[in-house]
Each structure stands twice: as C-alpha cells, then as structure tokens.
N, C-alpha and C positions, 0 to 999 in steps of 0.2 A: 252611173254619175248622182248624188246628190242633187235633189231640187234645190236651188238656190231663190231667193225674193231679190228684188230691186224694188224700194219704194221712191218714188219722184215725188219730191218736196222743191215747193217755189221758195226761193229765198229773196229777198230786195238786194243783198250787199254779202256777193259773195265772199271775199276775201274774209269778212267776217266771222259770216257761219262757220266758214273754216279753220280760222283760230278760234271759236269757239270750243269744235269738235276735238282741237290740240288740245285745249287746255282741259277736256277732260279726259285725255290720255286717249284720243283712237287715231287713226293714219287714214291715210288716203291710198286712193289705185290712182298714180298718178298714168298710167296706161289710159286712163277715162277720165282725164281731168283736164281742163283747157279754160280758157276765159268764163265760158257761160256754163259749167256744170263741173262738180268734183264728187269724183266716186269713195263716199264713206265708208269704211269697213268697217262691219261693226261684229262680225266673226268670219267664219272660212264658205260660210254660204248664207251671209245675210249684210243687204248694201242699201245705203240711201242716196240716192241721186238729189244731190244740191242742186238745182238749176235756177237760172236767171228769171225772173218773170216770165220777160217775153219767149226763153226757150222753153218754157215750160207753159205759155202757153201753145205754142207753137205744136206741142205734143198735146195735151188737152182738149185744145180745137174750143176754148171755153177760158173765161175770165178768172183771175185769181183768188179766192176765195177771202174776203176781210176776213183776218182771226181772231182780229179783236170785237168780232160779231157773231162767229157762226164757225164751227169746228168742222174743217172737211176731212180729218183724221185723228185717230189717236192709237200710238204707237206701243206697246206692250213688249216689252224686252225684260229678259232674266237677268240675273247677277249670279254670279257665283256665292256670294256672302249678304248677310245683312250691309255688314261694312262697305261693302263696295256699293250699296243701292244708296248708304247715307253718303259715301265719298263724291258720287255722281252728283246726287240731287246737292249737295252742297257746295262742290265748284259750279254745277250750273248756275245757280244764286246768284256765285260772287262773281259770275264770267255775263252776266248781261240777261240772264236765263230769271225765272221766278217759279220758287214752290208753286205748288197746285194741290191745296187741300192741305192734312195732316196726316204724320205715316199714320200707319195702319198694321197692326198686329194681331193678326188671326188665328196664332199660334203655328196652321198649317202654312200660313202666309204673310210674308212681311212684304209692304206695299209701300212704296213715295211717288211722288209724281212732280215732274216740270214743265214748265215751257221753254221754249227756245227762243231766241232772240227774233222770228220771227212767228211766233205764237204758236208753234205747233206742239200737243202734246205728249210728253214721254211720260210713260208708266213703265216702272224701273220694280221689277218682283222677286223677291228672293225664296223659295221653296225648299226650308230647310231638310225635310225629309225626300228628297230628289238626289 
C-alpha cells in the first residue's frame, strides 16, 4: 500500500473553506467529512483535513496559530503544468485567498504561492523536466 499523508489544518469557517477549495477544482471525501471536519482530496495519496478550531485544538492539545503573525506550516504541492500553477493561484486570489510574492521561473522549476482564507501558505510548483 502506498504511503499517504494527511495534513491537519485549522479553519475558522468550515463551509467557507470547503467552498474555496471547490472553486479551485478540488473535491472532498465525504466519508471523512462532517460539521467539524472535511477531508480535502489533493491526490490519491495526499489529503488535508480541514478542522474547525475546536476540533483542531482537541487533536493538537494546543492553541491555533495566528497565521497573521506566524506560520505553522508551508505546504508545497506539485502541479502537472505551469498553466495549472497559474490557474490555481489566480483562482485562489479571486476566491478570498491572497498571492504570496511574485512568480519565480528558475528554468528547472516554476513556482508561485498563495495563502488560503485561513492564512495557510500553499506553494505550487511545476518541474518541466519531471
């Protein structure tokens, strides 16, 4: 069985967070989704559990980080094309997220980043030679 990853992220408004990710073209595994958590499907083996602050605190046994002042995580995600990187970042900004820095083209790698509405940083990368 391939190794899977589940990144747990606190969100202030679960329905709003789900709408944001659906607008970017992603879906949810409803078997692991309820009024306190939603399982965002990033690929066959990568998932983000979007958790209400209360649910997150229960798992983390700590307070939720204030993403306007500190970063609790940087999430890097590969994309199949440069156009997919641009589409996702542009859609994120239009749907309540925000661009982070300028696009970077290093030849072997194209990179852009955005924050989602809860301030989590998502770094999108395309490797043309991959």
